[in-house]
LUMMIVO-609078 format. One record per residue (C-alpha): residue number from 0; residue in one letter; x negated, y negated, z negated. Coordinates in Angstrom, 2 decimals, padded with zeros to 5 digits. Each point is the difference from the previous one (the first is absolute). Layout:
N
NODE  fitor  zaba       c1       c2       c3
NODE    NUM     A        X        Y        Z
...
***
This chain:
470
NODE  fitor  zaba       c1       c2       c3
NODE      0     M  -029.60   007.65  -046.30
NODE      1     W   003.24  -000.35   001.94
NODE      2     T   000.11  -003.69  -000.85
NODE      3     F  -003.50  -000.43   001.42
NODE      4     I   000.92   001.86   003.19
NODE      5     A   003.17  -002.06   000.38
NODE      6     S  -001.92  -003.26  -000.51
NODE      7     L  -002.64   001.12   002.48
NODE      8     S   002.70   000.84   002.55
NODE      9     V   001.64  -003.39  -000.40
NODE     10     F  -003.39  -001.70   000.37
NODE     11     A  -000.71   002.03   003.15
NODE     12     V   003.34  -000.95   001.55
NODE     13     Y  -000.65  -003.68  -000.68
NODE     14     C  -003.49   000.29   001.51
NODE     15     V   001.49   001.58   003.12
NODE     16     A   002.62  -002.77   000.11
NODE     17     V  -002.72  -002.65  -000.15
NODE     18     F  -001.95   001.78   002.75
NODE     19     F   003.09   000.23   002.21
NODE     20     S   000.78  -003.68  -000.68
NODE     21     V  -003.42  -000.99   001.29
NODE     22     R   000.45   002.30   002.98
NODE     23     A   003.41  -001.54   000.74
NODE     24     A  -001.54  -003.48  -000.09
NODE     25     Q  -002.64   001.13   002.49
NODE     26     T   002.17   001.96   002.42
NODE     27     A   003.59  -001.26  -000.17
NODE     28     R   001.25  -001.42   003.27
NODE     29     T   001.55  -003.06  -001.65
NODE     30     P  -000.75  -002.08  -003.11
NODE     31     Q   003.55   000.70  -001.19
NODE     32     G  -000.60   003.72   000.26
NODE     33     A  -003.27  -000.26  -001.91
NODE     34     V   001.57  -002.02  -002.80
NODE     35     G   003.02   002.28  -000.15
NODE     36     W  -002.08   003.14  -000.34
NODE     37     A  -002.40  -001.57  -002.51
NODE     38     V   002.83  -001.17  -002.27
NODE     39     F   001.81   003.33   000.29
NODE     40     L  -003.13   002.05  -000.69
NODE     41     L  -001.09  -002.02  -003.02
NODE     42     S   003.45  -000.38  -001.56
NODE     43     A   001.32   003.54   000.55
NODE     44     P  -003.03   002.19   000.76
NODE     45     F   001.65   003.35  -000.78
NODE     46     L   002.63  -000.64   002.67
NODE     47     A  -002.07  -002.05   002.39
NODE     48     V  -003.10   002.21   000.30
NODE     49     P   001.87   003.04   001.41
NODE     50     L   001.98  -002.25   002.35
NODE     51     Y  -003.17  -001.70   001.20
NODE     52     L  -001.49   003.37   000.90
NODE     53     F   002.88   000.54   002.43
NODE     54     L   000.92  -003.53   001.05
NODE     55     G  -003.00  -002.21  -000.59
NODE     56     H  -002.41   000.83   002.81
NODE     57     H   000.43  -003.20   001.94
NODE     58     R  -002.16   000.86   002.97
NODE     59     F   000.12   003.41   001.54
NODE     60     Q  -003.57   001.16  -000.23
NODE     61     G  -001.14   002.80   002.23
NODE     62     Y   002.32  -000.47   002.97
NODE     63     R  -002.62   000.80   002.59
NODE     64     I   000.32   001.08   003.59
NODE     65     A  -002.56   001.02   002.60
NODE     66     R  -000.72  -003.70   000.39
NODE     67     K  -002.57   000.45   002.73
NODE     68     E   002.43   002.09   002.04
NODE     69     S   002.92  -002.30  -000.76
NODE     70     E  -001.98  -003.05   001.05
NODE     71     R  -000.75   001.76   003.26
NODE     72     V   003.73   000.18   000.68
NODE     73     V   000.55  -003.58  -001.17
NODE     74     E  -002.67  -001.20   002.42
NODE     75     G   001.55   002.10   002.75
NODE     76     I   003.42  -001.52  -000.68
NODE     77     R  -001.53  -003.47   000.02
NODE     78     A  -001.84   000.65   003.25
NODE     79     F   003.11   001.49   001.59
NODE     80     S   001.99  -002.96  -001.26
NODE     81     D  -002.37  -002.46   001.68
NODE     82     A   001.83   000.87   003.19
NODE     83     A   003.32  -000.39  -001.82
NODE     84     K  -000.52  -003.36  -001.64
NODE     85     P   003.27  -001.91  -000.24
NODE     86     D   000.52  -003.22   001.88
NODE     87     P  -000.76  -002.75  -002.55
NODE     88     T   003.06  -001.91   001.18
NODE     89     D   002.14   002.93  -001.18
NODE     90     L  -001.24  -000.37  -003.59
NODE     91     S   001.62  -002.93  -001.74
NODE     92     V  -000.96   001.60  -003.33
NODE     93     N  -003.73   000.08  -000.72
NODE     94     P  -000.90   003.73  -000.11
NODE     95     K  -003.42  -000.46  -001.62
NODE     96     P   001.09   000.51  -003.64
NODE     97     F   001.79   003.22   000.90
NODE     98     E  -002.90   001.25   002.12
NODE     99     A  -002.43  -000.72  -002.84
NODE    100     L   002.18   001.94  -002.46
NODE    101     S   000.42   003.01   002.27
NODE    102     H  -003.52  -000.06   001.52
NODE    103     L   001.72   000.64   003.32
NODE    104     P   000.97  -002.24   002.93
NODE    105     V   003.41  -001.11   001.17
NODE    106     C   000.51   001.46   003.47
NODE    107     R   002.64  -000.04   002.71
NODE    108     G   001.50   003.01   001.73
NODE    109     N   002.28   001.15  -002.82
NODE    110     S   003.71   000.60  -000.53
NODE    111     M   002.29   000.37  -002.99
NODE    112     D   003.57   001.19  -000.40
NODE    113     L   001.92  -000.48  -003.22
NODE    114     L   001.43   003.16  -001.52
NODE    115     I   002.73  -001.19  -002.33
NODE    116     D   000.94   002.48  -002.73
NODE    117     G  -000.81   003.67  -000.42
NODE    118     E   001.95   001.62   002.80
NODE    119     A  -001.68  -002.08   002.71
NODE    120     T  -003.40   000.37  -001.65
NODE    121     F  -000.10   003.76  -000.33
NODE    122     E   001.69   000.57   003.34
NODE    123     A  -002.86  -001.91   001.63
NODE    124     I  -002.70   001.67  -002.11
NODE    125     F   001.34   003.51   000.64
NODE    126     A   000.30  -000.71   003.74
NODE    127     A  -003.63  -001.13   000.10
NODE    128     I  -001.14   003.10  -001.89
NODE    129     D   001.95   002.20   002.42
NODE    130     Q  -001.84  -001.65   002.91
NODE    131     A  -003.47   000.28  -001.54
NODE    132     R  -002.59   001.69   002.20
NODE    133     K  -003.29  -000.27  -001.93
NODE    134     Y   000.42  -001.07  -003.62
NODE    135     V   002.27  -001.47  -002.65
NODE    136     L  -001.29  -001.99  -002.97
NODE    137     I   002.62  -000.42  -002.72
NODE    138     Q  -000.12  -001.64  -003.42
NODE    139     F   002.82  -000.96  -002.37
NODE    140     Y  -000.08  -001.24  -003.57
NODE    141     I   003.01   002.14  -000.91
NODE    142     V   000.95   003.31   001.59
NODE    143     R   002.90   001.90  -001.53
NODE    144     D   000.92   003.65   000.35
NODE    145     D   003.54  -000.86   001.07
NODE    146     A   001.90   000.15   003.29
NODE    147     L  -002.06  -002.77   001.63
NODE    148     G  -003.28   001.34  -001.37
NODE    149     L   000.82   003.48   001.32
NODE    150     E   000.90  -001.43   003.41
NODE    151     L  -003.36  -001.78   000.10
NODE    152     Q  -001.73   003.22  -001.03
NODE    153     E   001.73   001.87   002.82
NODE    154     K  -001.02  -002.65   002.55
NODE    155     L  -003.63   000.19  -001.10
NODE    156     I  -000.02   003.80   000.07
NODE    157     D   001.53   000.00   003.49
NODE    158     A  -002.68  -002.45   001.18
NODE    159     A  -002.76   002.15  -001.49
NODE    160     S   001.44   003.08   001.74
NODE    161     R  -000.38  -001.87   003.35
NODE    162     G  -003.71  -000.49  -000.67
NODE    163     V   000.32  -003.58  -001.29
NODE    164     H  -002.47  -000.72  -002.81
NODE    165     V   002.10  -001.35  -002.87
NODE    166     R  -001.60  -001.75  -002.99
NODE    167     F   002.29  -000.66  -002.96
NODE    168     M  -000.71  -002.17  -003.03
NODE    169     T   002.02  -001.37  -002.91
NODE    170     D  -000.57  -001.70  -003.37
NODE    171     A  -000.40   001.84  -003.31
NODE    172     V   002.18  -002.43  -001.95
NODE    173     G   002.67  -000.65   002.61
NODE    174     S   000.36   003.69   000.89
NODE    175     Y  -000.40   001.33  -003.53
NODE    176     G   003.09   002.18   000.38
NODE    177     L  -000.98   001.54   003.35
NODE    178     P  -000.52   003.73  -000.64
NODE    179     R  -003.18   001.72   001.06
NODE    180     A   002.11   002.44   001.97
NODE    181     Y   000.93  -002.82   002.40
NODE    182     L  -003.66  -000.72   000.70
NODE    183     E  -000.92   003.67   000.13
NODE    184     E   002.63   000.67   002.64
NODE    185     L  -001.49  -002.80   002.11
NODE    186     R  -003.48   001.47  -000.42
NODE    187     Q   001.10   003.48   000.98
NODE    188     A   001.46  -001.46   003.19
NODE    189     G  -003.33  -001.61   000.89
NODE    190     V   000.61  -003.53  -001.28
NODE    191     D  -003.08  -001.65  -001.51
NODE    192     V   001.11  -001.20  -003.46
NODE    193     A  -001.67  -002.43  -002.39
NODE    194     D   001.47   001.23  -003.29
NODE    195     P   000.33  -003.05  -002.27
NODE    196     R  -000.64   002.19  -003.04
NODE    197     D  -003.41   001.02   001.32
NODE    198     Q  -001.17  -003.18   001.71
NODE    199     R  -002.70  -002.30  -001.27
NODE    200     G   002.20  -003.06   000.30
NODE    201     P   002.35  -001.53  -002.56
NODE    202     N   001.32   002.81  -002.20
NODE    203     F   001.37   000.45  -003.47
NODE    204     R  -003.20  -000.02  -002.02
NODE    205     F  -000.66  -003.61  -000.99
NODE    206     Q   000.99  -001.27   003.46
NODE    207     L   003.78   000.11  -000.29
NODE    208     N   000.15  -003.70   000.81
NODE    209     Y  -001.38   000.34   003.54
NODE    210     R   002.35   001.28   002.67
NODE    211     N  -000.17   000.39   003.75
NODE    212     H   003.26  -001.67   000.94
NODE    213     R  -000.50   000.18   003.78
NODE    214     K   002.56   001.65   002.29
NODE    215     T  -001.73   000.86   003.26
NODE    216     V   000.79   002.20   002.98
NODE    217     I  -002.29   000.09   003.05
NODE    218     V   000.55   002.17   003.06
NODE    219     D  -002.84   000.63   002.46
NODE    220     G  -001.52  -003.41  -000.77
NODE    221     E   002.73  -001.53   002.16
NODE    222     I   003.06  -000.46  -002.24
NODE    223     G  -000.07  -001.27  -003.57
NODE    224     F   002.59  -000.54  -002.72
NODE    225     I  -000.16  -002.03  -003.20
NODE    226     G   002.54  -001.47  -002.40
NODE    227     G   001.87   000.47  -003.25
NODE    228     H   001.56   003.46   000.40
NODE    229     N  -001.16   003.05  -001.90
NODE    230     V   001.18   003.55   000.57
NODE    231     G   003.10   000.67  -002.10
NODE    232     I   003.74   000.06   000.52
NODE    233     E   000.41  -003.26  -001.92
NODE    234     Y  -001.77  -001.74   002.92
NODE    235     L   002.88   001.22   002.18
NODE    236     G   002.51  -001.50  -002.41
NODE    237     Q   001.08   003.41  -001.30
NODE    238     D  -000.81  -000.50  -003.69
NODE    239     P   003.27  -000.60  -001.91
NODE    240     E  -001.77  -002.23  -002.53
NODE    241     F  -001.37  -002.49   002.55
NODE    242     G   002.44   000.45   002.87
NODE    243     R  -001.07  -001.88   003.10
NODE    244     W  -003.78  -000.42   000.24
NODE    245     R  -001.12  -003.06   001.94
NODE    246     D  -003.52   000.45   001.36
NODE    247     T  -002.12  -000.74   003.06
NODE    248     H  -002.69   001.82   001.96
NODE    249     I  -001.55  -000.90   003.35
NODE    250     R  -001.12   002.06   002.98
NODE    251     M  -003.20  -001.35   001.57
NODE    252     T  -002.15   000.59   003.06
NODE    253     G  -003.25  -001.58   001.15
NODE    254     H  -003.25  -000.87  -001.73
NODE    255     I   001.63  -000.42  -003.41
NODE    256     V   000.62   003.75  -000.04
NODE    257     R  -003.77   000.63   000.07
NODE    258     Q  -000.39  -002.50  -002.84
NODE    259     L   002.61   001.91  -002.00
NODE    260     Q  -001.77   003.22   000.91
NODE    261     L  -003.24  -001.38  -001.41
NODE    262     I   001.67  -000.61  -003.36
NODE    263     F   001.37   003.55  -000.04
NODE    264     T  -003.48   001.28   000.84
NODE    265     E  -001.48  -001.79  -002.99
NODE    266     D   002.74   001.29  -002.32
NODE    267     W  -000.48   003.53   001.32
NODE    268     H  -003.74  -000.16  -000.52
NODE    269     W   000.52  -001.04  -003.60
NODE    270     A   002.57   002.72  -000.62
NODE    271     R  -001.76   002.83   001.83
NODE    272     G  -003.60  -001.05   000.57
NODE    273     E   000.56   000.68   003.70
NODE    274     D  -001.02  -002.39   002.78
NODE    275     L   002.62  -000.22   002.75
NODE    276     I  -001.77  -002.65   002.08
NODE    277     D  -001.08   002.30   002.83
NODE    278     L   003.18   002.05  -000.10
NODE    279     L   002.48  -002.73   000.92
NODE    280     D   000.81  -002.09   003.05
NODE    281     W  -001.21  -003.61  -000.36
NODE    282     A   000.59  -001.21   003.56
NODE    283     G   003.74   000.21   000.43
NODE    284     S   002.06  -002.26   002.22
NODE    285     E   001.53  -003.46  -000.06
NODE    286     S   003.64  -000.99  -000.01
NODE    287     D   001.32  -002.14   002.82
NODE    288     R   001.97  -001.94  -002.63
NODE    289     N  -003.39  -001.51  -000.85
NODE    290     M   000.60  -001.08  -003.61
NODE    291     N  -002.87  -001.34  -002.10
NODE    292     A  -000.38   002.08  -003.16
NODE    293     L  -002.24   000.96  -002.92
NODE    294     L   000.13   002.66  -002.74
NODE    295     V  -000.92  -001.36  -003.44
NODE    296     A  -000.77   002.73  -002.54
NODE    297     T  -000.58  -000.94  -003.64
NODE    298     G  -000.94   001.83  -003.17
NODE    299     P  -001.69  -000.08  -003.40
NODE    300     G  -003.31   000.96   001.58
NODE    301     D  -000.17  -003.33   001.87
NODE    302     D  -002.52  -002.61  -001.08
NODE    303     T   002.58  -002.78   000.23
NODE    304     E   003.69  -000.37  -000.81
NODE    305     T   001.03   001.00   003.51
NODE    306     G   003.67   000.72  -000.72
NODE    307     A   000.72  -003.31  -001.67
NODE    308     M  -002.18  -001.90   002.48
NODE    309     M   001.93   001.44   002.94
NODE    310     F   003.27  -001.36  -001.40
NODE    311     F  -001.68  -003.27  -000.98
NODE    312     A  -001.34  -000.50   003.55
NODE    313     A   003.41   000.72   001.51
NODE    314     I   001.84  -002.36  -002.36
NODE    315     A  -002.59  -002.73   000.47
NODE    316     A   000.35   000.25   003.79
NODE    317     A   003.76  -000.61  -000.05
NODE    318     T   001.30  -003.32   001.31
NODE    319     D   003.67   000.88   000.58
NODE    320     R   000.95   003.17  -001.87
NODE    321     V  -001.36   002.91  -002.00
NODE    322     W   002.46   002.76  -000.80
NODE    323     I  -001.18   002.89  -002.14
NODE    324     A   001.84   003.23  -000.82
NODE    325     S  -001.35   002.06  -002.89
NODE    326     P   001.62   002.39  -002.47
NODE    327     Y  -002.13  -001.43  -002.82
NODE    328     F  -000.96  -003.59  -000.76
NODE    329     V  -002.79  -000.14  -002.57
NODE    330     P  -002.51  -002.37   001.67
NODE    331     D  -003.25  -001.38  -001.33
NODE    332     I  -000.65  -003.68  -000.69
NODE    333     D  -001.50  -000.67   003.43
NODE    334     I   003.00   001.39   001.90
NODE    335     M   002.38  -001.89  -002.27
NODE    336     A  -001.89  -003.22   000.76
NODE    337     A  -000.04   000.74   003.74
NODE    338     L   003.77   000.58   000.08
NODE    339     Q   000.68  -003.15  -002.02
NODE    340     N  -002.33  -002.06   002.16
NODE    341     A   001.61   001.25   003.20
NODE    342     A   003.47  -000.89  -001.25
NODE    343     L  -001.17  -003.44  -001.11
NODE    344     R  -001.39  -000.53   003.51
NODE    345     G   003.49   000.55   001.37
NODE    346     V  -000.50   003.58   001.16
NODE    347     D   003.10   002.21  -000.13
NODE    348     V  -001.21   002.55  -002.58
NODE    349     R   002.28   002.94  -000.73
NODE    350     I  -000.70   003.02  -002.18
NODE    351     L   002.27   003.00   000.54
NODE    352     V   000.12   002.48  -002.90
NODE    353     P   002.44   002.77  -000.95
NODE    354     D   002.75  -000.59  -002.49
NODE    355     A   000.00   003.73  -000.80
NODE    356     I  -002.58   001.52  -002.34
NODE    357     D  -002.37   002.87   000.65
NODE    358     H  -002.82  -000.94  -002.42
NODE    359     R   001.32  -002.07  -002.89
NODE    360     L  -003.21  -001.71  -001.17
NODE    361     P  -000.93  -001.71   003.31
NODE    362     W   003.67  -000.77   000.63
NODE    363     L   000.19  -001.75  -003.38
NODE    364     A  -003.39  -001.72   000.33
NODE    365     A   001.07  -001.65   003.27
NODE    366     F   002.58  -002.13  -001.84
NODE    367     A  -002.86  -001.63  -001.94
NODE    368     Y  -001.35  -001.44   003.29
NODE    369     F   003.16  -001.05   001.80
NODE    370     D   000.61  -003.30  -001.81
NODE    371     E  -003.51  -001.26   000.79
NODE    372     I   000.24   000.57   003.74
NODE    373     R   003.62  -001.10   000.28
NODE    374     D  -000.87  -003.31  -001.68
NODE    375     C  -002.26  -000.71   002.99
NODE    376     G   002.61   000.92   002.60
NODE    377     V  -000.62   003.71   000.59
NODE    378     R   003.22   001.92   000.64
NODE    379     V   000.40   003.38  -001.69
NODE    380     L   002.42   002.38   001.75
NODE    381     R   001.16   003.15  -001.79
NODE    382     Y   000.94   002.89   002.30
NODE    383     T   003.23   001.77  -000.97
NODE    384     D   000.71   002.58   002.73
NODE    385     G  -001.85   002.87  -001.70
NODE    386     F  -003.63   000.00  -001.07
NODE    387     M  -002.47  -002.02   002.11
NODE    388     H  -003.52   001.45   000.17
NODE    389     Q  -001.48  -001.59   003.15
NODE    390     K  -003.28  -001.91   000.03
NODE    391     A   000.07  -002.62   002.75
NODE    392     F  -000.57  -003.69   000.63
NODE    393     V   000.25  -002.52   002.80
NODE    394     V  -001.84  -003.32   000.36
NODE    395     D   001.46  -002.64   002.31
NODE    396     D   000.62   001.61   003.39
NODE    397     T  -003.55   001.29   000.43
NODE    398     L  -000.89   002.59  -002.65
NODE    399     A   001.86   003.07  -001.24
NODE    400     A  -001.13   002.81  -002.27
NODE    401     V   001.37   003.37  -001.08
NODE    402     G  -001.75   002.53  -002.18
NODE    403     T  -000.37   001.32  -003.52
NODE    404     T  -001.07  -003.01  -002.09
NODE    405     N   002.39  -001.28  -002.65
NODE    406     L  -000.13  -003.52  -001.34
NODE    407     D  -001.43   001.06  -003.35
NODE    408     N  -003.25   000.46  -001.86
NODE    409     R   000.04   003.77   000.42
NODE    410     S  -000.02  -000.26   003.78
NODE    411     F  -002.50  -002.86  -000.08
NODE    412     R  -002.54   001.63  -002.32
NODE    413     L   000.72   003.61  -000.89
NODE    414     N   001.47   001.78   003.03
NODE    415     F  -001.47   000.88   003.36
NODE    416     E   002.30  -001.77   002.48
NODE    417     A   000.23  -001.01   003.65
NODE    418     M   001.95  -002.58   002.01
NODE    419     A   000.37  -000.28   003.76
NODE    420     L  -000.16  -003.67   001.06
NODE    421     F   001.33  -001.10   003.38
NODE    422     F  -000.92  -003.46   001.27
NODE    423     D   002.82  -000.06   002.50
NODE    424     K   003.19  -001.99   000.43
NODE    425     R   002.03   003.07   001.00
NODE    426     A  -001.04   001.90  -003.12
NODE    427     A   000.64  -003.01  -002.21
NODE    428     E   003.49  -000.48   001.40
NODE    429     A   000.81   003.71  -000.37
NODE    430     V  -000.98  -000.03  -003.67
NODE    431     A   001.80  -003.32  -000.55
NODE    432     D   003.20   001.37   001.56
NODE    433     M  -000.25   003.06  -002.23
NODE    434     L  -000.42  -002.16  -003.09
NODE    435     R   002.89  -002.27   000.99
NODE    436     T   002.25   003.05  -000.07
NODE    437     D  -001.41   000.91  -003.41
NODE    438     F   000.67  -003.53  -001.27
NODE    439     E   003.65   000.45   000.99
NODE    440     N   000.11   003.00  -002.33
NODE    441     S  -001.49  -001.98  -002.88
NODE    442     Y   000.91  -002.79  -002.37
NODE    443     E  -002.19  -002.92  -000.96
NODE    444     L  -001.17  -000.11  -003.60
NODE    445     T   001.20  -003.20  -001.66
NODE    446     R   000.02   000.84  -003.70
NODE    447     R  -003.07  -000.85  -002.02
NODE    448     L  -001.59   002.47  -002.38
NODE    449     I   001.66  -001.65  -002.99
NODE    450     Q   003.37   000.68   001.64
NODE    451     Q  -000.62   003.71   000.54
NODE    452     P   001.41   002.76  -002.24
NODE    453     P  -001.97   000.58  -003.22
NODE    454     H  -001.83   003.12   001.22
NODE    455     I  -001.40  -001.98   002.94
NODE    456     R  -000.53  -003.25  -001.90
NODE    457     H  -002.05   001.69  -002.72
NODE    458     G  -001.38   002.93   001.97
NODE    459     A  -001.49  -001.94   002.94
NODE    460     P  -002.69  -001.89  -001.98
NODE    461     L  -001.00   003.25  -001.74
NODE    462     A  -000.13   001.92   003.29
NODE    463     R  -002.15  -002.76   001.50
NODE    464     L  -002.70   000.83  -002.57
NODE    465     F  -000.53   003.23   001.94
NODE    466     A  -000.35  -001.86   003.32
NODE    467     P  -003.66   001.03   000.57
NODE    468     I   000.98   003.67   000.26
NODE    469     L   003.57  -000.20   001.39
***
């Protein structure tokens, strides 16, 4: 009897593995991912089937917003932007690929200020919250119940006590350790909280692989912030393990703030089922610095590979230089080819990555890619002055971007991300100057994989096998 039950169980597991293999072939975002899952499921079904339940849903089904209401705002932004169309002579980079990916227009009338490292970032964010008159929209991937998290909590409670409507949102995976008491104290003070443990969005049950990685602060529809910082003392360089934390945020004004606000509105609707469209300010004002800008938001609910295509379009547009800073380098085949092609065309291609480790698997996997791009002339710089976590790039002297998207498959296909793109010489030079300073605190990788220590030499090819989910 027990033998029969055991045999039946084994047969059932294999049937499920076959079913999941077919599903992977139908839904995986890349052929490599489909083949990888199929081989894994059929060769080791008892291990692979449970993992597939958590990690194998390649398109995020069910991410729905009040599309009719959202489209009303999109059309309003487009109509408002008709009066803010950039001068075509100011756009030496073709904006059409980026506009198609974001479903929003590039418009003038914006400004950006780099906020380098945590002290500058949170000083600016807290100052903006203190000046809020109507509302604050705030979203971070990670919020910790430490000194910085408590300071943020106090700022939000103070704003709520002044009659400012504060809406707070975080991610279930990133903020796994955030106690309910932290959120409850915000609620009791009048802050509107989207509890990640209760929301309909990516949570722990079979959706562990999808994470909202965006870091957004919007004040009164006038001032917006986006970048690499989360809320924790390590982002101020106060963690003894990491030491100095090198990261970048930006402070923005102008039309791009309403575009960022639209993305928050969609995330909030998914998390809470509440439509904010008629509760927020969509008019706003322009900046006299008059920068051309666009907010590109990407995620696993997109019909196309928007994250990878954004980087591909930027790299393909480069004629002089493309410098990219990312804490992780686990690109797909298309981005690898784009980087190699750019270098072969004579473009100055530089990839800045940290020498320090925060997540060992992606750190190891990156070494499996470095030889290929270096053989074509790409320079790999390894940052040594602490841990580098910024997500930024600059193309020629005309395009600069700062946001949340890493140069890896997770950011391209599994996370909800956003990047602020500025088609402006001043922005490009500011980001380039920042990266030049970072290059001075780095060394150029010259050793090939075969010359690395054994744990890297043997571990990198194995870590690369996990590239689709890193």
